[in-house]
C-alpha positions as CSV (number, residue, x, y, z in Angstrom):
1,X,13.5,-49.7,21.5
2,X,13.4,-47.6,19.7
3,X,13.9,-43.7,22.1
4,X,11.1,-41.7,22.7
5,X,9.8,-38.6,20.6
6,X,12.5,-35.4,22.3
7,X,15.1,-37.9,22.8
8,X,17.5,-36.7,20.3
9,X,16.2,-38.9,17.8
10,X,14.0,-37.8,14.4
11,X,11.0,-38.5,14.0
12,X,10.8,-42.0,13.1
13,X,13.3,-42.2,17.2
14,X,16.1,-43.2,14.9
15,X,19.1,-41.2,15.5
16,X,20.4,-40.1,12.2
17,X,17.3,-41.7,10.5
18,X,14.9,-40.5,7.4
19,X,14.3,-36.9,8.4
20,X,17.7,-35.9,8.5
21,X,18.3,-37.5,4.6
22,X,15.1,-36.5,3.7
23,X,16.7,-32.9,4.3
24,X,20.2,-33.9,2.7
25,X,18.1,-34.6,-0.5
26,X,15.9,-31.6,-0.3
27,X,19.9,-29.6,-0.2
28,X,21.1,-31.6,-2.9
29,X,18.0,-30.7,-5.3
30,X,18.6,-27.1,-4.9
31,X,19.5,-25.7,-8.4
32,X,23.2,-24.3,-8.6
33,X,22.1,-21.6,-9.8
34,X,20.8,-20.4,-6.4
35,X,24.4,-22.0,-5.0
36,X,25.9,-19.5,-6.8
37,X,24.1,-16.8,-6.7
38,X,24.3,-17.0,-3.2
39,X,28.2,-16.9,-3.1
40,X,28.3,-14.0,-5.8
41,X,26.0,-12.0,-3.0
42,X,28.6,-12.9,-0.3
43,X,31.4,-12.0,-2.8
44,X,29.7,-8.7,-3.3
45,X,29.2,-7.4,0.4
46,X,32.7,-7.6,0.1
47,X,33.8,-4.9,-2.9
48,X,31.8,-2.4,-0.8
49,X,34.3,0.6,-1.3
50,X,33.9,4.4,0.2
51,X,33.5,5.4,-3.5
52,X,30.7,2.9,-4.4
53,X,28.3,4.3,-1.4
54,X,29.1,8.2,-2.4
55,X,27.4,6.8,-6.3
56,X,25.2,4.7,-4.3
57,X,24.1,7.8,-2.1
58,X,23.6,10.4,-4.7
59,X,21.6,7.3,-6.4
60,X,18.6,6.9,-4.1
61,X,19.2,11.3,-2.9
62,X,18.8,12.4,-6.6
63,X,15.1,9.0,-6.8
64,X,13.9,11.2,-3.6
65,X,14.7,14.0,-5.4
66,X,13.1,12.8,-8.1
67,X,9.8,11.4,-6.4
68,X,9.3,14.8,-4.5
69,X,9.1,17.0,-7.5
70,X,6.5,14.8,-8.5
71,X,4.2,15.2,-4.9
72,X,4.5,18.5,-5.9
73,X,3.5,18.9,-9.1
74,X,0.8,16.3,-7.8
75,X,-0.4,18.5,-4.7
76,X,-0.4,21.5,-7.1
77,X,-2.9,19.5,-9.2
78,X,-4.7,19.0,-6.6
79,X,-4.5,22.3,-5.4
80,X,-6.4,23.2,-9.0
81,X,-8.5,21.1,-9.5
82,X,-10.2,22.7,-6.1
83,X,-10.5,25.2,-6.9
84,X,-13.4,24.4,-9.2
85,X,-14.8,21.7,-7.9
86,X,-15.2,24.5,-4.6
87,X,-17.2,26.1,-7.6
88,X,-19.2,23.7,-8.6
89,X,-19.7,22.9,-4.5
90,X,-20.9,26.4,-4.3
91,X,-23.4,26.3,-7.3
92,X,-24.8,23.3,-6.2
93,X,-25.7,24.7,-2.5
94,X,-27.1,27.6,-4.0
95,X,-29.0,25.1,-6.3
96,X,-30.8,23.5,-3.2
97,X,-31.8,26.7,-1.0
98,X,-33.3,28.1,-4.4
99,X,-35.7,24.6,-4.9
100,X,-36.1,24.7,-0.4
101,X,-37.4,28.7,-0.8
102,X,-40.1,27.6,-3.5
103,X,-41.1,24.1,-1.4
104,X,-41.8,26.3,1.8
105,X,-43.6,28.7,-0.9
106,X,-45.5,26.1,-2.4
107,X,-46.2,24.6,1.4
108,X,-47.0,28.1,3.3
109,X,-49.6,28.7,-0.4
110,X,-51.4,25.7,-0.2
111,X,-51.6,26.0,3.8
112,X,-53.3,29.0,3.3
113,X,-55.1,28.0,0.8
114,X,-56.6,25.2,2.7
115,X,-57.0,27.6,5.6
116,X,-59.4,29.9,3.1
117,X,-61.5,27.3,1.7
118,X,-62.6,25.5,5.4
119,X,-63.4,30.3,6.1
């Protein structure tokens, strides 16, 4: 008799059945260098001394200081280019106002001509 699912059996209904065998085979199929890496990581975690932690903190601070300096340089560059861009936008705005004024003058002259021709 096969026990129902969830009664402690594997997917095939047998305790320690094919599913467990597949897991064991999959574990043995892992490359040995991955297992060695895991052991090296475990060993390295145990050798963190205060000196190594201070060195790590110093290197992290140096890296953040470098990023901070690069961001400051980038901000300065953007501010410099923004000044030139503002000048170009101002010139475009002047041109648009001049074109709008010329169009309005043309419309007024056209309406005045239309009115004058009807008299």
